[in-house]
N, C-alpha and C positions, 0 to 999 in steps of 0.2 A: 408475441413477446415485447411487451414495452419498454423504450427505449429510456435510460434516466442519463440527462446529458450530465458531464462533470466537467472540472477544468481541463488543460493539457498537460498530459505524460511529459513532462522534462527528464534531461539527461544532464549529468555534470554535478557540482557543488554548489550547494547553497548554504552558507553561512549559518540562517536562523531557518527553523523548519521544527515540525510537529511531527514525530512517529507516533503512529496510531496500530491499533490492532481491536480487532473483534471477536468476538466466540461466540457462536452461533448452535441452533439446535439440529442443521444440517447445511448441504452443500447448495441448496436451491434459495436466491435470493426474493425468488415471488414466492414461495410457500413457508420456509422455515423464518425462526426468529432469532434475533439477538440476545445473547444473555449474558454478554459481561463488554464493556467500553474501555478501552486503556487508551493514555496518551503521556507522550514526554516533552515538553518542550526544550529544543537545544539551541545553544548559541555558540558557535565555534566550537564544536566538539563537546562542550560544557553543559549536560541536563541541568537546566534552573528550575523547572517546576514539573507536577505531573496531575494526570486525572484517572481516577479508575474508581469503577463501580458496576456492580453485578445489575443485572435486569431479569423480574420477573416477566416471563413469557406468555403469561396468560393460557400457558397449556403446560403438558406436562413433557421433560426434559426428555427424549430417548434413549433409551440405553446405550445405544451404539455413540452417541454424542457424549455423554456421559464419560464413557470408556475412552474418549479421545483426551477431553480437558480437565474431566475430574469433576465437573459442576452438577449437582444434583439437585432435586426438586427441594431439600431443604434448605440449602444453600441460598436458595434465590426466594424464599418464602417471604420473607421481611423487605426485599431487594426494590425499589421504585419502579413504577413501570417505565417503558421506553418512552412514550410522549412527556413523562417529568423528569426524565434522565437528558433527552436528548438536547433541549435548550442550553443545558449546563454545558455540556461535551461542545455544542456548536458555538459557544461563547468561549471556549477555552482556544479552540482551534482559530479561531478569528479568519482571516484571511491568509494564513500559513501555507507556506507551501507542506505539503503533505508526504511523509517518506512512509511506508510499510511494504512490507513483502507480499506479493500476489495481490496487490490491492487492486489494480487493474481490472481484472475479471471477477474479483471476489467480494473483500470488505469494501469496495466505492460503489457497487452496486447494491447491496444491504444498505448502506449509509444514502446512499440517493433514493432510492424508496423510500424510506422512513423519513427523511427530509422533506420530502414532496406529500406524502400521505398523512403525515403528522400536524405538521407545520406548514404546508403549502410554500415551503422553501426548495432553492437548487444547490448544489454542491457545486460552487465554482471555483475551488479551490487548485490551483495546478499541483502536480504530485510526482513523484520519483519512485519508481515500483523499483525495488531493490532485486527481485528474481530477474527482469530485465538485465538489470545493470551487473547480477552475479553471472547470468550467462554469456555477457560481453567481457568481464573481467578474467574468469575463471573457466574457461572453455573446455579445461581438462577435467573437471569434475564431472563425474555420471550421474550426479543429480544437483540439484541446487533448492534443495529445502531450506527453510532457516536453520534446521540444527545442522545441516549438512554444512552450512557456511561457518556456524560458531564453532566446529568441531574444527574447522578447518583452520581457523583464525584463533584458536585454542581459548576460546570464550566459554564460561561455565553455563550448561544448559539445564542445569537444576531448575525444575519449575517450568519448561515447556511446555508451550497449549496453554496455559494462562496466560490473559492478554495482557496483562502489566511486565510479566516475565518475560514475552516473546519482543516487546516493546524494547525494554533494556537489550536483549541481544541483538535486535536487529539494529538499533543506534550505534552499537560498536560495532559491528560488521558493516554497516554504511560509510563510519569513517575509515575503517581498512581498505574498504574497496575503492573512496576516495583517491586515497594513497595511491593504489594501483593504476587509477585512471591517470593520476599527473605523469607516469611513466609510458602508459599507452593510451594518450587522451581518443575521446570518442568523437566523431564527426558529428556537429551539431548543426542542426537547422538555423540559418540566421536570420529566419523570420519569428519562427515561434519555440525555438530552444530545444525542440523533440530530437531524437536519434536520425542520422540520414542514412539509409538503407537500400544496400546497391539492389536494383530490382532490372529484368528483363522487360523492354516493352517493344512495341513494334517496330522502332527505327534501332534497337541494341541496348544495351546495358545502359542503365543512368542510377542516379541517386535521387530517392525520393524521401520525403518526411514522413517519420511512422504515426506522424498526427491524421495522414490522411485519413478522410477526405476533406476532414475540416481544414488542414493545411495543404496546399499543393504546390508547396515551392518544389522544383526539381532541380538537378544541377546534371550537367554531361560528363557521363562516367571518363569519357575520355580527355578531357580538359582537365580531370584532378587526378591523373596519373602519370 
């Protein structure tokens, strides 16, 4: 399995960010294809710009994928190829902090692979994954899917599983969870801004950065309590 380098996963709030989401033909970033890219630019909680396009995957869209996102072969017949749309999307996001749900293990892998193979570029943007954020802010929820979060915050879920609508839901959920973090702040790494997590080591409990091994900051758990 090839490793695709991206920026650091950070926690907390940033006032300026881009929420993005992908729809794909399946769950394997090595074998499947992107069929929709959408993004919203936000400043201090206000959406200021958007980007969205379907993508022709140069292959038939599996029935199972269509059942999830509603995107059909007919819908993408006249859509641009990823090689043509990706430069526009990368220009839109620039060097902004990216926000998305489950992007750490899904969307960013698709995006990083495409950028390297089609454009010989690396995705270096730092990012906030709202799945991790939700697990920290809302540990009492049984599930932490984007629709679960939207329903919890009473945000309309109409159009879920289409990229632009998922961006709108996630942007609203992110702002709601930021308010929860103000009440229960996340312990962050002073070096890279990642989340500090309690771990067990040879000499007992300690706090380590969630971006390990890229960031090797540690703190003695006893001194923190």
